[in-house]
Every structure is written in C-alpha cells, then in structure tokens.
C-alpha positions in Angstrom: -56.7 -33.5 16.0 -57.2 -29.6 15.7 -61.1 -27.6 15.6 -62.3 -26.5 11.9 -61.9 -22.7 12.0 -66.1 -20.8 13.1 -67.2 -18.7 10.9 -68.8 -15.1 11.4 -71.8 -14.3 9.1 -73.6 -10.6 10.1 -77.1 -10.5 8.5 -80.6 -9.3 9.2 -79.7 -8.0 12.9 -77.6 -10.9 14.2 -73.9 -12.8 14.4 -74.0 -16.4 12.8 -72.1 -18.3 13.8 -71.3 -21.9 11.3 -68.5 -24.1 10.2 -69.1 -23.1 6.5 -70.7 -20.1 4.6 -74.1 -20.7 4.2 -75.7 -19.8 0.9 -78.9 -18.4 2.9 -79.3 -16.8 6.0 -80.6 -19.7 8.3 -82.4 -16.6 10.6 -84.1 -14.9 7.2 -83.5 -17.2 4.7 -83.0 -14.6 2.0 -79.8 -15.0 0.0 -76.3 -13.9 1.6 -74.5 -13.9 -1.8 -74.9 -9.7 -2.9 -75.8 -9.3 0.6 -72.7 -6.7 0.8 -69.3 -6.8 2.5 -71.2 -6.6 6.3 -72.3 -10.3 5.2 -69.1 -11.5 4.3 -67.5 -14.9 5.9 -65.1 -13.6 8.7 -63.3 -16.4 10.6 -62.9 -16.0 13.9 -59.5 -17.2 15.5 -59.2 -21.2 17.1 -55.6 -20.1 18.6 -52.7 -18.5 18.3 -49.7 -19.6 16.7 -46.4 -19.7 18.0 -43.7 -20.5 15.5 -40.4 -20.8 18.3 -40.7 -19.4 21.9 -39.9 -20.7 25.3 -42.6 -20.7 28.5 -41.2 -19.6 31.5 -42.6 -20.9 34.8 -42.8 -21.0 38.2 -43.7 -23.5 40.6 -42.1 -25.4 43.8 -39.4 -26.9 41.7 -38.1 -23.3 40.9 -38.3 -21.5 37.0 -39.0 -23.4 33.9 -38.6 -23.4 30.3 -40.6 -25.2 28.6 -40.7 -25.3 24.6 -43.5 -27.7 25.2 -47.0 -28.6 27.0 -48.6 -25.5 26.7 -50.5 -25.5 23.3 -54.2 -25.4 25.6 -53.0 -22.2 27.7 -54.5 -18.6 26.9 -52.1 -16.5 25.5 -52.4 -12.9 27.4 -50.7 -10.4 24.9 -48.8 -7.9 27.1 -46.1 -5.8 24.7 -48.0 -3.7 21.5 -46.2 -5.1 18.3 -45.4 -0.9 17.8 -43.2 -1.5 20.9 -40.4 -2.8 18.4 -37.3 -2.2 21.0 -39.1 -3.7 24.1 -39.9 -6.7 22.1 -36.3 -7.0 21.5 -35.1 -6.9 24.6 -37.8 -8.9 26.2 -36.2 -12.7 26.1 -33.3 -10.8 28.1 -35.1 -9.2 30.4 -37.0 -12.2 31.3 -33.6 -15.0 31.3 -32.0 -11.7 34.1 -35.4 -11.8 35.8 -35.2 -15.5 36.4 -32.1 -16.0 37.6 -33.1 -13.6 40.8 -33.0 -15.9 44.3 -36.6 -14.6 44.9 -37.2 -17.5 42.3 -35.7 -20.3 44.2 -37.3 -23.3 45.0 -37.5 -23.3 48.3 -39.4 -19.8 48.3 -42.4 -20.9 46.5 -46.0 -20.6 48.4 -48.9 -21.8 46.3 -50.9 -19.3 48.0 -48.6 -16.2 48.2 -45.7 -16.6 46.2 -46.5 -18.7 42.9 -46.6 -18.8 38.9 -48.6 -15.7 38.5 -46.8 -13.6 41.0 -43.7 -14.4 39.1 -45.6 -13.1 35.8 -46.6 -10.1 37.5 -42.9 -9.5 39.2 -41.9 -10.0 35.9 -44.1 -7.2 34.3 -44.0 -4.6 37.4 -39.8 -4.8 36.4 -40.3 -4.0 33.1 -43.0 -1.3 33.4 -40.0 0.3 36.3 -37.4 -0.1 34.2 -39.6 2.2 31.7 -40.6 4.4 34.4 -44.2 3.5 34.5 -46.5 2.7 37.3 -46.6 -0.7 38.7 -49.6 -2.7 38.5 -51.7 -4.6 41.2 -52.7 -8.3 41.1 -56.4 -6.9 40.7 -55.8 -4.9 37.8 -53.8 -7.1 36.0 -56.3 -9.7 36.4 -58.9 -7.0 34.9 -57.1 -5.6 32.8 -55.5 -8.5 30.9 -55.9 -11.8 32.4 -60.4 -11.5 32.1 -60.6 -10.0 28.5 -58.5 -12.7 27.3 -60.4 -15.8 29.5 -63.9 -14.2 28.8 -62.8 -14.4 24.7 -61.5 -18.1 25.0 -65.0 -19.0 27.4 -67.1 -17.2 24.0 -64.7 -19.3 21.6 -65.3 -22.7 23.6 -69.4 -22.0 23.7 -69.7 -21.5 20.0 -67.3 -24.6 19.2 -70.1 -26.6 21.6 -72.3 -25.5 19.7 -71.3 -26.0 16.8 -70.5 -29.4 17.2 -73.8 -30.4 17.2 -75.6 -27.8 15.3 -74.8 -26.2 11.8 -75.6 -22.7 12.8 -75.4 -20.5 16.2 -77.1 -17.3 15.8 -77.1 -14.4 18.2 -78.8 -11.1 18.3 -76.6 -8.1 17.9 -77.2 -4.9 20.0 -79.2 -2.1 18.3 -75.9 -0.6 17.0 -74.5 -3.0 14.9 -77.8 -4.3 13.5 -77.7 -2.2 9.8 -77.5 -4.9 7.4 
C-alpha cells in the first residue's frame, strides 16, 4: 500500500510537516487561513514515477535488464530535462555499452568490478563522447549519490514521525523565517 503524501506548511519560523493541512498552526495556534502563499501547503513527493523503462544492472551473473523489482530503489537523475538529444540516445547508448566484454559474468568482482563500477563506467563513456571530463568514484558519489541518499533519509524520517504523530515541526534557518 502506498503511503499518503506529506504536506509542508511554513509558518511562524518553522516547517510543519503533516498528512492533512491543519486549520491552525500547531506551533503557535494561529489560523493558517489567510496566512499567505508562504503558509500554503506544499506536497513532498513520495516517489518518482517511471511509466516505462528498464533498469540495467550488473552482478555475478552478468548484465540484467529488469522491468520490475526496483520499486524501492533511490532514483539518481543523471540527465537534465533540457538535454533532449542525449535523452533520445540514452537507451541505445546503454544497450551498446552493456554488450561489451568487460561486463561478462566471469569479470564480476564484488569489491572492484561491480554494479557501481558498471554505472560509473557508462556515465564516463557518455561524458567522454560529449568531450567532457570523466568522474571519479568519489566525485560521482559526492555529486549524485549522497544528495539523493540524504533526501531519501529525510523523507523516511518524516514518514516515520508521521506514522505516530499528526505533525513534525522543524525550525527554519533565520533567512527563511519570514511569514
């Protein structure tokens, strides 16, 4: 069963997370109606929707192309929406890359030649084709993986808090406290 959406309301110097928009601010007790656009509820996304697609992955059995089974994964966006040309070629490039001998089952090694290596090697092949500099594992992790992991962790924390409470209140930094 899919979890209900999480709303964020900004009021009285706090971000208030809840499942339903409250009539009164749970932090100060004042009415939220008429509090302006900043206090309007904002939906937090529960997941990303993939209408059709295939997840390529690599393990000790070689390359796999899965259409299901990845519903609980964290999506790491790699291509900006304005890169239409690359988006159109992505599937072809990935299929071509995946046929290389480097990704045969016997070459798999749990620590040094794995699914992460596969993903990074593909990304670097695309960067090279675009005349851009390749990324190291640490650079890729810092730039793409860690931010998405942090977002997922925050969402999981909110979801867990809202299973036992009606509200979760987080003080905003000073520059965001205007109401």
